[in-house]
N, C-alpha and C positions, 0 to 999 in steps of 0.2 A: 716260214716254209719256204725251203728252196726248190724249186720247179725246174727239171731238166726235161727237154724232150727226149733223151736218151733213156730215162728211166720212168716216163710216164707216157701213156696215150694220150691223144688229144681230148678224148672225154676228160681224163684226170685234169689237163691242164686247165679245161674250162672252169672245172669245179673250183681248182685253187684261185683262179682270177676271181670267181664268184665270192669264194669265201674272205678272199683278202679284201676286195671292194666292201664287203658287209662289215666286215671288222674295223678296216680304217675309215670308212665314209664319216663315222660322226666324229672321228677325231680331225682328220686331215682338213674336211670342208669347214668345220668350225675353226679351226687353226689358220686356216690358209685363205679363206673367202674374204676378198676385199670388202669391208664395209662402209666405205666412204667417211672415213676420220675427218672432222672439221677443225682439228688442231692445226695450226700453223707452226712452221718451225723456227721463224723469226719473230721480233719483239722483245720486251722487256723480260728480265728474267722472272722466271715461276718457281715458286716454293718459299717456305718459310726460313727466316734467319734464326738460328739455334745458339744456345749456350752450349759449347763443346764441353764445358766441365759438367754437364748435367746429363742424365739419361736421355738417349734419343729413342723416341717410341716409334717403332717400325711395325707395320702390319703386314703379314704374310697371308696372301689369299691362295688358298691351296684346293684342289678339286676333290677333297675328301666328301665322302655321303653319297657317291654317284651310284653306288650298288655293282660297279664294275671291279672285277679282281684286279685287272691291270691298271685301272685309274687309281684304285686304293692304294696300291704298291707305289705308283708315282707319287700321289699324296704325301705318303708316309715319308718317302725318300726326300722329297722338298722340304717338309717340316724337319725333318733329323738334320738335313744338310744346313738348314737356316740354323737350327740350334747350334751347330758345330761352329758356324762362323761367328755366331754371337760369343759364343764361350772363347773363341780364339782372340776377340777383339781387346787386346792388352791395350791400354792406354784410352779406352773408349768404352762406354757402358751402353749396350742395346737392349732396349727393353722391348722384347720382341713378343707381339701377341698374333695368335693364329686363328683365321677365321676359315671355316669351310664354305665352298661355293657350290660343291657338285659340279654339273655341267651347264648350269642354268645361268644366262647373261642377267636376268632379273635377281637372282640369288646373289650375283658377284657385286651387283650395284648395292644392294641392300647390306650387305656385309662390308662394303667400302663406305658406305655411309656410317654405319655402326661404329667401324674403326675411326673415322673421322671424328664422330660424336665422344669417342673415349679419348680422343687425343691424339690419334696417329699423326705423324708428321710427315710420313712418306709410306708409299705402299708397295710391296713386291708382289708380283702376280696381278693379275690371274693368268692362268694357261691359255685360254682359247682368244683368239684374236677378237672375236667380236665381244666377247666380256670385256676385254683390255681396252676395247675402243669406247664402249659404254661407261666403263669405269673412268677412265680418262675425262670424258664430258662431264661426268656428275662431280669429278674432283677439281676440275678446272677453277669454278667459282670459289672453292675451297682452298685453293693456293696449295695444292698437294700435287706432288709428282707421283707417277705411276711406272714402275719398272717391271715391265709384263715379260713373262716367260715367253712369249709368243717369238716366233721367227719371221712374222708376215710384215715387210717394210710398209705395206700400203696403210697401217695403222699408226705409223711412227710419226712424231713431230709434237710440237706444243709441249704439254706435260707428260706425253707418252713416249716411254723408251721401250725398245725391244732387247732383251737379253739373248734371246734364241740367236743362232747362227744361220744368218739369212742367206738365201740361194745368191743374192748379190755379191756378199762377201766370198763365199765359195767359188762362184763363177770367176770372179776377177782375179782369185789367187790362180786357179787353174789356167785360164786364158794367158795373165801375164806371165807364167812359167812357159807356157807352150811358145808364146811369140819369142821368148829368150832361146827356146830350143829349135827354132825355125819352124814352128808349125802355127802359120798364119793364116791358113785358107781353112776355115772351121764351118763344118755342117752340122745345124742344129736339129734333133730329135726329140720331140716333146709329146707327152700325152695329151689328149684333148680335154683333159680334166682341169679343174680350177689350179690344183698344185701344178701340173705340168706346164699350163700356160704362163704362171708366175715364174716358173723356173725358166721356162724358154726365153721370156722377156727379159730376165736378169742375164741369161748368157749372151743375147744379142746385145744388151748394153755394155756388157764387159767386154765383147769383141770390139764395140766401137771406142771405149775408153782407152784400149791397148792397142789402137791402130791395127787391128786384125783385119781380116775380110770376112764376111759372111758369105760363105760359099753355097749357102741354100738352107731351108728349112723345111720340114716336114712333120706334120702332127699325125697321132695315130690314136684309135679308140683303146681302152685298156681292155684289151681281150685278145684271144688268140687270133682269131680272124683279123682283126685290126693290125696286129703285128706281121701275120703272114701277107696281108695286102702291100705294106709299106717296105719291108724287107728288100724286095728285089729294086725297088726305087732307090734305097738307100746304098746299095751294093753298086747299082749302076753309077750313082755319083761319086762313090769311092773310087771306081775303076777309070773315072773321066780325066785324071790326071789334075783336074782343078781342086782336089780336097786333100788336105794334110791331116786333118783330123775330124772325129765324129764326136760331138758333145751330146751325151743323152741326159734327159732329165731322169727318166727310171725310178720315179718316187714310188710307184707300185711294188711291194717286194716280190711280185711275181713277174716283173716286165723285164727286170735286167737280166736274168739268167736265160730266158726264153728268146729275147731279141737278141741278145749277143750270140747265142747257139746258133740263130738263124743266118746272123751275119757271117759267123765263122765258117758255116756250111758251104757259104756264097763266096768264100774265099777274102772276106774281110775281117782283119784281126791286127792288132797291135803286134808289132810297133811299124808295120809297113803302112797302114793307115792308123794312127793313134787314135784310139779309144779313150774317151772321158766321161766322167760322170758327176752330177751334183750329190749324189748319195755315196755313203761308204760300202766298198766293195769288199771289206774283210768281215762284214756283218750281215746275217749270222755267220760263225767260223766255218762251217761248212761250204760256204762260198769260196773259201779260199783254195780249194781243190779243183774248182772247175777251169778247164783249159781256155776256154774262150776268154776268161777275165784275166789271164796271164799278161803283165806287162801294160795293163789299162793303168789311166791316173785318176787318182781321186784325191781328196784333201781330209785331213784329220789334224783332231788337237794334238798337243804334246803327249804322247802316250807315257813317257815316264812320270811326268806330273799327276796325270789322270791315276796311274796305277798307285801312287802315294795316296791319293784321296780314296781311292776304293778300299785300299787296306785299312786305312784309319776307320772309315766308315764301316766295315766288316767288324772290326775288331770292337767297335762301341755298339753297334746295333744287331750283330750276328747275322746280317743277311747282305747280300749284293746291292748296292745302290741302283736306281733305275738311271739310265743315261742321261736323263735331263736334271738330277739331282744337284749336279755342278751349277746349274743356273742360279738356284737359290743361295747355295754358298758364296758364289761371285756377287750376287746382289748385295747381299748382307755386308760381305765382307768388304766390298766398295765402299759402302756407306761409312763402316767401321774406320776405313783408313783415312777417309776426309775428315771425319770427326775428330780422329786422333792428330791429324795434323794442326788441328785448333781452328779451323775455317769456320766463321760463323755462317757463311753461304754454302756450308757442305751439302745441303739438301736441295738448293736451287738448280735450275737448269745451268748455269754459269759454273758452279761448283762441280756439278755431275760430269760435265764436259771437258774437264781439264784434260791438256794434251797428253800428257805423260801416260794416262791410262793407269791399268792396275793388274795386279798379279793375280790370275784366276787359276781355277782348278786345271784347265786345259792348256794354260799359257796366258800371255798378255793380252789384254784387251781395252779397249775404250768406247765411250759413248759419245757420240756425234751430235752435234746441234741439231741435227734433223731427225734425231730419235733414234738412228739405227745404231748397231754396234759394229765394231771394226775387230774382229780376233785374228789373232796369229794362228796361222794354220801352216802344217807339212804339208808337201806333196808326196803321196805313197804309190806304191804300185803293188801287185803280187808278181812274185817270182819264185818259180820253183815250190809254188804252194805255201810261200811264206811272205810275211809283210816285210816290204823293203821302203825306208824311207829315201827318196830322191832328192829332196831338197826341203832341209829343217826347218821349222817355224823360227820366225825371227824373236828374239828375245826383249826387244823393247821398242818403243815409239820415241826416243829420245827423251831429254829431260829428266828430273829428278826421280818420277816413277813413285810406286807404293808397293 
């Protein structure tokens, strides 16, 4: 739901924040809460050697059976996308077996053990970070790698990889682009919840990595009164002459429209003070007409490639895939490409982290030795209520590729 102060009274806004928090808390907290993964990023290769000429047994852990309509759609999308990738695996045979985990960490571990007992050689999933961390710990003694759908870098490492697009990857792309455009003094605005704090940390790391300058940081509650309190302070910083850009986490769906509207009313808007965000500003589509979001920067996958995938999916299954469906396709397709190349170590940490990367649904990506993923992203903006690409996503990482 898009919330605008020009169309809703304050009481309506408070209800929207409350509803958004209630809907998202179960997903966001489980997906983003750092659970202290014990895996280490270095050491000997993990994962079984295979015979590339034989079927490779892949277990998919999906959040089916949760009772939530949204999660059932997501689960169905993940399963269908994985089946598409397995069917596309010419030159490799993928024996894909699906296991429902619901939202339970215990169920995720139980299903992973059942999959391993049945001969699984690698696991794709589960969705939530806590479950992925626990599954990784359970599979480590069994020499099985886990390609989780999570985007939480806190759990990555050892035998756990995250397929999701991490805050660090997005922040690095936007800060790097900003530095090249002369936006070196960056002010960070983060929600005070777990996701916001992880996002804020990622932005600060990207600022340091790209040799930009942290011009300040402020945290705010995910509430109308919280934003009302910090907006004047952000505006004062922007008018100080020491800030080139304001980088917001704005993970809660109600935060971005309201915060940027308050700032615009105080005279802070792009491009004079460049606004940037970790989330996509073109979704839901109604956001594209909001005047305060025009000329702001955000990062997106290759939209042409994504549109091709969506069209294929709709043709095969008669419905629009969930946004995260691409992660299941990418995970299974990456496995298939390594098997197709004839590598006996395709499912080991060494094979999975080959430098050339893979051709994914939203562009090229690769898995890093630390368990995180690097995904090629375009820098986009909204201009005249339309999506405009400012800097296209890179097409490869060098090397042969797949």
